[in-house]
C-alpha positions as CSV (number, residue, x, y, z in Angstrom):
1,M,0.0,-50.0,-45.1
2,L,-4.1,-50.1,-44.4
3,I,-5.2,-53.7,-43.6
4,V,-8.6,-55.0,-43.3
5,F,-9.9,-57.8,-40.7
6,H,-12.7,-60.1,-41.9
7,S,-15.1,-62.5,-40.3
8,K,-18.2,-63.7,-41.5
9,P,-20.5,-62.8,-38.4
10,A,-18.8,-59.5,-37.7
11,A,-18.2,-56.1,-39.5
12,E,-15.0,-55.3,-41.0
13,V,-12.3,-53.7,-39.0
14,L,-9.7,-51.3,-40.6
15,M,-6.3,-50.8,-39.0
16,F,-2.9,-49.4,-40.2
17,S,-0.3,-52.5,-40.0
18,Q,1.9,-50.7,-37.6
19,H,-1.0,-50.3,-35.1
20,A,-2.4,-53.9,-35.7
21,L,1.2,-55.4,-35.0
22,P,1.3,-54.9,-31.3
23,I,-2.5,-56.3,-31.0
24,L,-1.7,-59.4,-33.1
25,K,1.5,-59.9,-30.9
26,A,-0.6,-59.9,-27.8
27,A,-2.8,-62.4,-29.5
28,G,0.1,-64.8,-29.7
29,K,1.3,-64.3,-33.4
30,P,5.0,-64.5,-33.4
31,Y,5.7,-61.2,-35.7
32,T,8.6,-59.2,-34.7
33,D,8.9,-56.1,-36.9
34,T,6.6,-56.5,-40.0
35,L,3.2,-57.9,-40.1
36,P,2.3,-60.3,-43.1
37,E,0.0,-58.9,-45.9
38,R,-2.3,-61.9,-45.0
39,G,-2.9,-63.7,-42.2
40,V,-5.6,-65.7,-40.2
41,I,-6.5,-66.3,-36.5
42,T,-8.2,-69.7,-36.7
43,Y,-11.4,-70.5,-34.5
44,A,-9.3,-72.8,-32.3
45,D,-6.8,-70.1,-31.6
46,L,-9.3,-67.2,-30.6
47,T,-9.9,-68.3,-27.0
48,A,-5.9,-67.8,-26.5
49,A,-5.9,-64.6,-28.7
50,I,-8.7,-63.1,-26.8
51,A,-7.1,-63.8,-23.6
52,G,-3.9,-62.4,-24.8
53,I,-5.2,-59.2,-25.9
54,E,-7.4,-58.7,-22.7
55,K,-4.0,-59.3,-20.6
56,A,-2.2,-56.7,-22.6
57,M,-5.3,-54.1,-22.0
58,A,-5.3,-54.6,-18.2
59,I,-1.6,-54.0,-18.1
60,D,-2.2,-50.9,-20.3
61,T,-2.4,-47.9,-17.8
62,S,-2.3,-45.2,-20.1
63,A,-5.9,-44.9,-20.7
64,E,-6.6,-44.1,-17.3
65,F,-8.3,-40.5,-17.1
66,K,-7.4,-38.4,-14.0
67,E,-10.4,-36.2,-13.1
68,S,-9.5,-33.0,-11.5
69,D,-11.4,-31.5,-8.5
70,D,-10.7,-28.0,-9.5
71,E,-13.0,-26.6,-12.0
72,N,-10.5,-24.0,-13.3
73,D,-8.1,-26.3,-14.4
74,A,-7.3,-26.4,-18.1
75,R,-8.2,-29.7,-19.2
76,E,-6.6,-31.1,-22.4
77,H,-9.0,-31.7,-25.4
78,P,-9.6,-35.4,-26.2
79,I,-8.6,-35.0,-29.8
80,S,-4.9,-34.0,-28.8
81,R,-4.5,-37.1,-26.4
82,P,-2.7,-40.2,-28.0
83,V,-4.7,-43.3,-28.8
84,T,-3.9,-46.2,-26.1
85,F,-3.5,-49.7,-27.1
86,R,-6.9,-50.5,-25.3
87,Q,-8.5,-48.0,-27.6
88,R,-6.9,-49.5,-30.7
89,A,-7.4,-53.2,-29.9
90,F,-11.2,-52.8,-28.7
91,P,-12.7,-53.1,-32.2
92,L,-10.7,-56.2,-33.4
93,L,-11.2,-57.9,-29.7
94,A,-15.0,-57.5,-30.1
95,M,-14.6,-59.2,-33.7
96,L,-12.7,-61.9,-32.0
97,R,-15.4,-62.3,-29.4
98,I,-18.1,-62.4,-31.8
99,S,-16.0,-65.1,-34.3
100,L,-15.5,-67.3,-31.2
101,E,-19.6,-67.0,-30.5
102,H,-20.2,-68.0,-34.3
103,G,-17.4,-70.5,-34.7
104,A,-15.6,-68.4,-37.5
105,D,-12.0,-67.7,-38.3
106,V,-10.7,-64.1,-38.5
107,T,-8.6,-63.3,-41.5
108,W,-6.8,-60.1,-42.7
109,E,-5.3,-58.7,-46.0
110,P,-4.5,-55.3,-47.4
111,A,-7.3,-52.7,-47.6
112,P,-8.8,-52.2,-51.2
113,V,-7.6,-48.8,-52.9
114,W,-10.2,-46.5,-53.2
């Protein structure tokens, strides 16, 4: 399911629920296997949520790019690399930081069908 995150001071963030689940777990939400259709991260919880996501991003070492000294090495095209936790979490983390700065809650719901 495609979900959309809302916050008054920030642009919307779209994400598949299976990708949002580990990010919200890192933010301190107690979800196990499925993400509820609707939810909220209150202003009071934003500081802890940001810290949890930042901690999980620091642990994620899969985003390390290893540069080769040999110019003849075949390099993997960026489009064929898997998307890391750090890359997936960044837009939502930016929204949480802006929301904290402006004293706003962050909510999510199913994305509208086009």
